[in-house]
DRENDREN-258713 format. One line per field, with one value per residue (C-alpha): x, y, z; residue number from 1. Coordinates in Angstrom, 1 decimal, always signed. Example, Ala and Ser with C-alpha at 12.3 -4.5 7.8 and 13.67 -1.06 7.14 Angstrom:
px = c(+12.3  +13.7);
py = c(-4.5  -1.1);
pz = c(+7.8  +7.1);
num = c(1  2);
END
This chain:
px = c(+0.0  +2.8  +4.2  +0.9  +1.0  +4.5  +3.4  +0.6  +3.0  +5.4  +2.7  +1.4  +5.1  +5.7  +2.6  +3.6  +7.2  +5.6  +3.7  +6.6  +8.7  +5.8  +5.0  +8.5  +8.3  +4.8  +6.0  +8.9  +7.0  +4.1  +6.5  +8.3  +5.0  +4.2  +7.5  +7.2  +3.7  +5.0  +7.9  +5.5  +3.2  +6.2  +7.5  +4.0  +3.6  +7.0  +6.5  +2.8  +3.4  +5.5  +7.8  +7.5  +9.1  +10.0  +13.3  +15.5  +17.0  +20.5  +21.0  +23.9  +25.0  +23.6  +20.4  +18.7  +19.2  +18.1  +15.0  +14.0  +14.4  +12.2  +9.6  +9.4  +9.1  +6.3  +4.3  +5.0  +2.0  -1.2  -4.6  -7.6  -11.2  -14.0  -17.6  -19.9  -21.8  -24.4  -23.8  -25.2  -22.7  -25.0  -24.1  -25.3  -27.3  -27.4  -30.9  -32.0  -34.0  -32.4  -33.5  -35.0  -35.3  -39.1  -40.1  -40.7  -39.4  -36.0  -34.4  -30.6  -29.4  -25.6  -23.5  -20.0  -16.6  -13.6  -9.9  -7.1  -3.6  -4.3  -5.2  -6.9  -9.3  -12.3  -13.0  -12.4  -15.1  -17.6  -16.9  -17.6  -20.4  -23.0  -20.7  -19.9  -23.4  -24.5  -21.8  -22.9  -26.5  -26.0  -23.9  -26.2  -29.3  -27.5  -27.1  -29.3  -30.3  -28.3  -25.1  -25.0  -25.2  -22.0  -18.5  -17.4  -20.3  -19.6  -16.0  -16.9  -19.2  -16.5  -14.0  -16.5  -17.4  -13.8  -13.2  -16.2  -15.3  -11.7  -13.2  -15.4  -12.6  -9.7  -6.8  -7.2  -7.5  -9.3  -7.5  -10.3  -14.1  -15.6  -19.2  -20.3  -24.0  -25.7  -29.3  -31.4  -35.2  -37.8);
py = c(+0.0  +2.3  +1.7  +2.7  +6.1  +6.7  +6.3  +8.7  +11.2  +10.6  +11.2  +14.4  +15.6  +14.8  +16.7  +19.7  +19.5  +19.1  +22.2  +24.2  +23.1  +23.4  +27.0  +28.6  +26.7  +27.9  +31.4  +31.0  +29.6  +32.1  +35.0  +33.6  +33.2  +36.9  +38.1  +36.2  +37.7  +41.3  +40.7  +39.3  +42.3  +44.7  +42.9  +42.9  +46.6  +47.4  +45.4  +46.6  +50.3  +50.5  +53.2  +56.1  +56.0  +59.6  +60.6  +62.9  +65.6  +66.6  +70.4  +71.9  +72.4  +69.1  +69.0  +71.8  +70.3  +66.9  +68.5  +70.2  +67.0  +65.2  +67.8  +67.5  +63.7  +64.0  +66.5  +64.6  +62.4  +64.4  +63.2  +63.6  +63.2  +62.2  +62.3  +59.6  +61.4  +60.6  +61.0  +64.5  +65.6  +65.7  +63.8  +60.4  +59.3  +55.7  +54.6  +51.0  +48.9  +46.6  +43.6  +44.4  +42.0  +42.5  +42.8  +46.5  +48.4  +50.1  +52.3  +53.3  +56.3  +57.1  +59.7  +58.6  +60.3  +58.2  +59.1  +58.3  +59.3  +59.0  +62.4  +60.5  +58.4  +60.6  +59.4  +55.9  +56.2  +57.8  +55.0  +52.3  +54.0  +51.1  +48.3  +50.3  +51.0  +47.4  +46.1  +48.7  +47.9  +44.2  +44.6  +46.9  +44.7  +41.8  +43.8  +43.8  +46.8  +45.7  +45.5  +49.2  +50.5  +51.6  +52.6  +49.1  +48.4  +51.6  +50.6  +47.2  +48.8  +51.3  +48.4  +46.3  +49.3  +49.9  +46.3  +46.3  +49.7  +48.4  +45.1  +47.2  +49.5  +47.0  +47.7  +51.2  +51.6  +53.7  +54.3  +54.9  +55.4  +58.1  +58.2  +61.8  +61.2  +58.2  +57.9  +55.0  +55.7  +53.6);
pz = c(-0.1  +0.8  -2.7  -4.3  -2.3  -3.4  -7.1  -6.6  -5.0  -8.0  -10.5  -8.9  -8.6  -12.2  -13.4  -11.3  -12.8  -16.4  -16.0  -14.7  -17.8  -20.3  -19.3  -20.3  -23.6  -24.2  -23.5  -25.8  -28.8  -28.1  -28.2  -31.2  -33.1  -32.3  -33.4  -36.7  -37.2  -36.6  -39.0  -41.7  -41.3  -41.6  -44.7  -46.3  -45.5  -47.2  -50.2  -50.8  -49.9  -53.1  -52.1  -54.6  -58.1  -57.9  -59.1  -57.1  -59.2  -58.1  -57.8  -59.5  -63.0  -64.3  -62.2  -63.9  -67.4  -66.2  -64.6  -67.9  -69.8  -67.3  -67.6  -71.4  -71.2  -68.6  -70.8  -74.1  -73.9  -74.5  -73.7  -75.9  -74.9  -77.3  -76.4  -77.7  -80.5  -83.1  -86.7  -86.6  -84.0  -80.9  -77.8  -77.7  -74.7  -74.2  -73.1  -72.3  -70.1  -67.6  -65.4  -62.0  -59.1  -58.9  -62.5  -62.6  -65.7  -64.9  -67.5  -67.5  -69.2  -69.8  -71.4  -72.1  -72.8  -74.2  -73.2  -75.6  -76.3  -80.1  -81.7  -84.7  -82.6  -83.3  -87.0  -85.9  -83.2  -85.6  -88.1  -85.5  -83.6  -84.6  -83.3  -80.2  -79.4  -80.0  -77.5  -74.9  -75.1  -75.1  -72.0  -70.3  -70.9  -69.1  -65.9  -62.9  -61.0  -58.2  -60.3  -60.8  -57.2  -55.4  -56.5  -57.1  -59.4  -61.5  -61.6  -63.0  -65.6  -66.7  -67.1  -69.2  -71.4  -72.0  -72.9  -75.3  -77.1  -77.6  -79.2  -81.5  -82.8  -82.9  -83.6  -82.3  -78.4  -76.0  -72.7  -70.4  -70.4  -68.2  -67.4  -67.5  -66.7  -65.2  -64.3  -63.2  -63.8  -62.1);
num = c(1  2  3  4  5  6  7  8  9  10  11  12  13  14  15  16  17  18  19  20  21  22  23  24  25  26  27  28  29  30  31  32  33  34  35  36  37  38  39  40  41  42  43  44  45  46  47  48  49  50  51  52  53  54  55  56  57  58  59  60  61  62  63  64  65  66  67  68  69  70  71  72  73  74  75  76  77  78  79  80  81  82  83  84  85  86  87  88  89  90  91  92  93  94  95  96  97  98  99  100  101  102  103  104  105  106  107  108  109  110  111  112  113  114  115  116  117  118  119  120  121  122  123  124  125  126  127  128  129  130  131  132  133  134  135  136  137  138  139  140  141  142  143  144  145  146  147  148  149  150  151  152  153  154  155  156  157  158  159  160  161  162  163  164  165  166  167  168  169  170  171  172  173  174  175  176  177  178  179  180  181  182  183  184  185  186);
END
């Protein structure tokens, strides 16, 4: 019987020693994990913040000439804007119906402007007006009313309109589509 009591005492003592030894290991591994997480967060921040690509112009006799050259390169690309226009020169308003969740009629009206670095894009857009309008109306009719709400919805619409106008006027390219007016009429 005495041997059994000693066994119990040894097991209780071993449990207490295991808790004492396990606690420092737990603290070490926990703090190591926290340090790794902090270092990972710092690394992600530095990688994703993308430090500026600004060039530092050295002052002095060569700095001024370099600064002028950089300014000329920056302003060398001009941007041209083209409104979506009908054949008679008036601004085109895209008007179409879209699907609503409850079956009521919903009409969307848009006025668009195209941005391009090509000065000769105007005649190309006029020449391809019918395919452009066809692409836009087919896309808009596929939308639901909920797809148009919020900044994310408008961004997706602009990107899809850009993709479709570039498909219609290939090989010419439009750089951006700007929505000048947007109205949902119930």
